[in-house]
C-alpha positions as CSV (number, residue, x, y, z in Angstrom):
1,M,12.7,20.1,11.5
2,K,9.6,20.8,9.5
3,A,6.6,18.4,9.6
4,A,3.0,18.1,8.7
5,V,1.3,17.7,12.1
6,Y,-2.1,17.7,13.6
7,Y,-3.5,18.2,17.1
8,H,-6.7,16.3,16.6
9,T,-8.0,13.8,14.0
10,G,-10.4,14.8,11.3
11,D,-10.5,15.9,7.6
12,P,-7.4,17.1,5.8
13,S,-7.8,20.6,7.1
14,V,-6.4,19.4,10.5
15,F,-2.9,19.5,9.1
16,R,-0.5,22.2,10.2
17,Y,3.0,22.7,8.7
18,E,5.2,23.5,11.7
19,E,8.7,23.4,13.1
20,V,9.0,20.6,15.6
21,P,12.0,19.2,17.6
22,D,14.3,17.0,15.6
23,P,14.0,13.3,16.4
24,V,16.5,11.6,18.6
25,C,18.8,8.9,17.2
26,R,18.5,5.7,19.3
27,P,21.4,3.3,19.9
28,G,19.9,0.8,17.5
29,G,18.5,3.2,15.0
30,V,19.2,5.8,12.4
31,I,18.1,9.3,11.5
32,I,17.0,9.7,7.8
33,D,17.0,12.9,5.9
34,V,13.7,12.3,4.1
35,K,13.5,12.9,0.3
36,A,10.2,11.3,-0.5
37,I,7.1,10.1,1.4
38,G,4.8,7.5,0.0
39,I,1.3,8.3,1.3
40,Q,-0.5,5.1,2.3
41,G,-4.2,4.5,2.5
42,G,-3.7,3.9,6.2
43,D,-2.2,7.3,6.6
44,T,-5.5,8.9,5.6
45,L,-7.5,6.6,7.8
46,H,-5.3,7.4,10.8
47,R,-5.6,11.1,10.2
48,Q,-9.4,10.7,10.1
49,G,-9.6,8.9,13.5
50,G,-6.6,6.8,14.4
51,E,-4.6,6.7,17.6
52,M,-2.3,9.6,18.2
53,T,1.1,8.8,19.8
54,G,1.5,12.4,20.9
55,V,0.4,16.0,20.4
56,P,1.2,17.3,17.9
57,H,1.1,14.0,16.0
58,I,3.1,13.1,12.8
59,V,1.3,10.5,10.7
60,G,2.8,8.2,8.1
61,Y,4.1,4.7,7.5
62,Q,6.8,5.0,4.8
63,A,9.6,7.3,3.6
64,A,12.8,7.1,1.6
65,G,15.9,9.3,2.0
66,V,19.5,9.4,3.0
67,I,20.9,8.4,6.4
68,R,22.2,11.4,8.4
69,E,23.2,9.7,11.6
70,V,23.5,6.2,13.0
71,G,23.3,4.9,16.6
72,G,26.2,3.4,18.5
73,N,24.8,-0.2,18.2
74,V,24.2,0.0,14.4
75,T,26.4,-2.2,12.3
76,G,24.7,-2.5,8.9
77,R,24.0,1.2,8.0
78,Y,26.2,4.3,7.5
79,P,25.7,8.0,6.9
80,G,25.0,8.8,3.3
81,Q,23.4,5.5,2.6
82,R,20.1,5.6,0.6
83,V,17.3,3.7,2.3
84,V,13.6,3.3,2.4
85,A,12.0,2.8,5.8
86,T,8.7,1.7,7.3
87,M,7.4,3.0,10.6
88,P,4.2,3.0,12.8
89,S,4.0,6.8,12.4
90,G,6.2,9.8,11.6
91,S,6.8,9.8,7.8
92,H,5.2,13.2,7.1
93,A,8.4,15.0,8.2
94,S,11.8,16.2,6.9
95,L,13.6,13.8,9.4
96,V,12.6,10.4,10.8
97,S,14.1,8.2,13.5
98,V,13.7,4.5,12.9
99,P,15.3,1.2,14.0
100,E,18.0,-0.1,11.8
101,A,15.9,-3.2,11.1
102,A,13.1,-1.0,9.6
103,T,15.3,0.2,6.8
104,Y,16.0,-1.3,3.4
105,E,18.9,-0.2,1.2
106,V,17.7,1.3,-2.1
107,P,19.5,-0.4,-5.0
108,E,21.7,1.5,-7.4
109,G,19.7,3.0,-10.2
110,L,16.4,3.2,-8.3
111,S,15.3,6.7,-7.4
112,L,14.3,7.5,-3.9
113,E,10.9,8.6,-5.1
114,L,10.1,5.3,-6.7
115,A,11.6,3.4,-3.7
116,A,9.1,5.3,-1.5
117,G,6.3,3.3,-3.2
118,V,7.6,-0.2,-2.7
119,P,7.8,-1.9,0.7
120,I,4.3,-1.6,2.0
121,E,2.5,-1.6,-1.4
122,F,4.3,-4.5,-3.0
123,G,4.9,-6.3,0.2
124,T,1.2,-6.2,1.0
125,A,0.2,-7.3,-2.5
126,D,2.7,-10.1,-2.4
127,D,1.3,-11.4,0.9
128,C,-2.3,-11.1,-0.3
129,L,-1.5,-13.1,-3.4
130,F,1.0,-15.7,-2.2
131,E,1.6,-16.0,1.5
132,F,-2.1,-15.9,2.4
133,G,-3.9,-16.1,-1.0
134,H,-2.0,-19.2,-2.1
135,L,-2.1,-18.1,-5.8
136,K,-1.1,-20.7,-8.4
137,A,-0.4,-20.3,-12.1
138,G,-3.5,-20.7,-14.2
139,E,-5.9,-19.3,-11.6
140,T,-8.1,-16.2,-11.9
141,V,-7.6,-13.2,-9.6
142,L,-9.9,-10.2,-9.1
143,V,-8.1,-7.1,-7.8
144,Q,-10.4,-4.5,-6.3
145,A,-9.3,-0.9,-6.8
146,G,-6.7,-1.9,-9.4
147,G,-5.5,1.7,-9.8
148,G,-4.3,2.1,-6.2
149,G,-0.8,1.4,-4.9
150,V,-1.6,-2.1,-3.6
151,G,-3.9,-2.7,-6.6
152,L,-1.2,-1.9,-9.2
153,A,1.3,-4.0,-7.4
154,A,-1.1,-7.0,-7.1
155,V,-2.0,-6.7,-10.8
156,Q,1.7,-6.9,-11.9
157,L,2.6,-9.7,-9.4
158,A,-0.4,-11.8,-10.3
159,K,0.2,-11.5,-14.0
160,R,3.8,-12.4,-13.6
161,A,2.8,-15.5,-11.7
162,G,0.7,-16.8,-14.6
163,A,-2.8,-15.8,-13.4
164,T,-5.6,-14.3,-15.4
165,V,-6.2,-10.9,-13.9
166,L,-9.5,-9.1,-13.5
167,A,-9.5,-5.6,-11.9
168,T,-12.0,-3.0,-11.0
169,A,-11.7,0.8,-11.3
170,S,-13.9,3.8,-11.4
171,S,-13.3,4.9,-15.0
172,Q,-12.6,3.6,-18.4
173,E,-9.5,5.7,-18.5
174,K,-8.1,3.9,-15.5
175,L,-9.0,0.5,-16.9
176,D,-7.3,1.3,-20.2
177,R,-4.1,2.2,-18.3
178,L,-4.3,-1.0,-16.2
179,R,-4.0,-3.1,-19.4
180,E,-0.4,-1.8,-19.6
181,F,0.3,-3.5,-16.3
182,G,-1.2,-6.9,-17.1
183,V,-5.0,-6.7,-16.6
184,D,-6.8,-9.1,-18.9
185,H,-10.3,-7.8,-18.1
186,G,-11.2,-4.5,-16.6
187,I,-14.5,-3.8,-14.8
188,N,-15.9,-0.3,-14.3
189,Y,-17.7,-0.8,-11.0
190,K,-19.6,2.5,-11.5
191,A,-21.1,1.3,-14.8
192,E,-21.7,-2.4,-14.2
193,N,-22.1,-5.0,-11.5
194,F,-18.7,-6.3,-10.9
195,V,-20.0,-9.6,-9.4
196,A,-22.1,-10.3,-12.5
197,R,-19.3,-9.3,-14.8
198,A,-16.8,-11.5,-13.0
199,M,-19.1,-14.5,-13.2
200,Q,-19.6,-13.8,-16.9
201,L,-15.9,-13.6,-17.6
202,T,-15.3,-16.9,-15.7
203,K,-18.3,-18.6,-17.5
204,G,-20.2,-18.9,-14.2
205,R,-17.4,-20.5,-12.3
206,G,-16.2,-17.5,-10.2
207,V,-12.7,-16.3,-9.5
208,D,-10.1,-18.2,-7.4
209,L,-8.8,-15.3,-5.4
210,V,-9.9,-11.7,-4.7
211,V,-7.6,-9.0,-3.3
212,D,-9.9,-6.6,-1.6
213,S,-8.7,-3.3,-0.1
214,V,-12.1,-1.7,-0.1
215,G,-14.2,-3.6,2.4
216,G,-17.8,-2.9,3.3
217,K,-20.4,-3.8,0.7
218,T,-17.6,-4.4,-1.8
219,L,-16.2,-7.1,0.4
220,E,-19.6,-8.9,0.3
221,G,-19.4,-8.7,-3.5
222,S,-15.9,-10.1,-3.5
223,I,-17.2,-13.1,-1.6
224,S,-20.1,-13.5,-4.1
225,A,-17.6,-13.4,-7.0
226,L,-15.7,-16.4,-5.6
227,G,-15.8,-19.8,-7.1
228,Y,-15.8,-23.1,-5.1
229,R,-13.0,-23.1,-2.5
230,G,-12.1,-19.5,-3.6
231,R,-10.2,-17.2,-1.3
232,V,-10.4,-13.5,-0.4
233,S,-7.4,-11.6,1.0
234,W,-9.0,-8.6,2.7
235,V,-6.5,-5.9,3.2
236,G,-8.3,-2.7,4.1
237,N,-11.3,-0.5,4.3
238,A,-10.6,2.1,1.7
239,G,-14.3,2.5,1.0
240,R,-14.7,4.0,4.5
241,E,-18.1,2.4,5.0
242,E,-19.6,1.6,8.3
243,H,-21.3,-1.4,6.7
244,V,-20.1,-4.8,8.1
245,A,-19.9,-7.4,5.4
246,D,-22.0,-10.5,5.7
247,A,-19.7,-13.4,5.2
248,R,-22.2,-16.2,5.4
249,A,-22.0,-16.9,1.7
250,L,-18.5,-18.3,2.3
251,M,-20.0,-21.5,3.7
252,Q,-22.0,-22.3,0.6
253,K,-18.8,-22.7,-1.5
254,N,-16.3,-23.8,1.2
255,A,-14.5,-20.5,0.5
256,S,-12.2,-18.6,2.9
257,L,-11.7,-15.0,4.0
258,T,-8.3,-14.0,5.4
259,G,-7.6,-10.6,6.9
260,V,-4.2,-9.3,5.9
261,F,-2.2,-6.6,7.8
262,F,1.3,-6.3,6.5
263,G,2.5,-4.3,9.5
264,A,1.7,-7.3,11.8
265,E,3.6,-9.6,9.5
266,L,6.7,-7.3,9.5
267,Q,6.7,-7.7,13.3
268,A,6.0,-11.4,13.4
269,Q,8.1,-12.6,10.4
270,P,10.8,-10.0,10.0
271,Q,13.3,-12.2,8.2
272,R,10.8,-13.5,5.7
273,C,9.5,-9.9,5.0
274,R,13.0,-8.5,4.7
275,A,14.0,-11.0,2.1
276,M,10.7,-10.3,0.2
277,I,11.0,-6.5,0.3
278,E,14.7,-6.6,-0.8
279,R,13.7,-8.9,-3.7
280,L,10.8,-6.5,-4.7
281,L,13.1,-3.5,-4.5
282,G,15.5,-5.3,-6.8
283,D,12.7,-6.2,-9.2
284,V,11.7,-2.5,-9.4
285,A,15.3,-1.4,-9.9
286,R,15.6,-3.9,-12.8
287,G,12.4,-2.7,-14.4
288,Q,10.6,-6.0,-13.9
289,L,8.0,-4.3,-11.8
290,K,6.8,-0.6,-12.0
291,V,6.0,2.0,-9.4
292,V,3.6,4.6,-10.8
293,V,3.8,8.1,-9.3
294,D,0.6,10.0,-10.0
295,R,1.4,13.3,-8.4
296,K,3.9,14.9,-6.0
297,F,3.1,17.5,-3.4
298,A,5.3,19.6,-1.2
299,L,5.3,18.4,2.4
300,S,3.7,21.8,3.3
301,D,0.8,20.8,1.1
302,A,0.0,17.5,3.0
303,A,-3.6,18.6,3.4
304,E,-4.0,19.0,-0.3
305,A,-2.3,15.7,-1.0
306,H,-4.6,13.8,1.4
307,R,-7.6,15.6,-0.1
308,Y,-6.5,14.5,-3.6
309,I,-6.2,10.9,-2.5
310,E,-9.6,10.9,-0.9
311,G,-11.1,12.2,-4.2
312,R,-10.2,8.8,-5.7
313,S,-8.8,10.2,-8.9
314,A,-5.2,9.1,-8.3
315,F,-3.7,6.3,-10.4
316,G,-0.7,4.9,-8.5
317,R,1.1,6.6,-5.7
318,V,0.9,10.1,-4.4
319,L,4.1,11.4,-2.9
320,L,5.1,14.2,-0.4
321,V,8.4,15.9,-0.9
322,P,10.0,17.9,1.9
323,N,10.2,21.6,1.0
């Protein structure tokens, strides 16, 4: 099969598009003929310096496609079935081998390309808001990096739950587009202090919940923007800063900071997560939630796709499509 691989971590130029051995179908697993790969923020971070499971290494958390082969112990999947799958690594390839339990059937009427932008993005956002963020109707949510995959999912889910939604982005163009998805107040973090603006918009009270995928100094600001007993769901370090956030301000307002890693929850609470992901896929299929695809790149252009994501101009998901 063809895959985007690398032999050492680093900038996007480390990618090589090569022929590698086809994956083996395990007794409890399936082989998927990949049609669309949803590039995650974690994919770029792993390529920069994450653990390599082998040499060459194939990075990537999520892909959608059609099942080619099933293992002897598989009972709920069959060849020809359309699925989206999550995995620790391996998505940047034309074929992937995953356990049956890591696959989710794609509902009729939902394209594989859109399905490739659902489980991790919407599952993470749902957990940040509800499982760990304890969001209630009538509360105010600040979503950092609202134009990203998790950000767009969080905006839609929070608005649907009856929250007032604030979101940050790097341009007025992105903020204008975010209004279509439920943002009540957009904040251009390059042009204004988002903490001061959040305080102004809440009349000095502060927000009830922040979904922060940026980390670093932005995370410190997220803590400062909280109201009394506010909560932060911290879900990443997209800002790629070495700065370690000072969390002491949490004590002054009896606020809380929760680290969220959806991959761990998939392992620890598989039944809960499966029901949630299936529900979210159904919501997208029915048009109740939207996946935004910003750009598509050929799998052979994985380096260019990662470079584009790191330029922070994308709005929504960037996909790879096997050549």
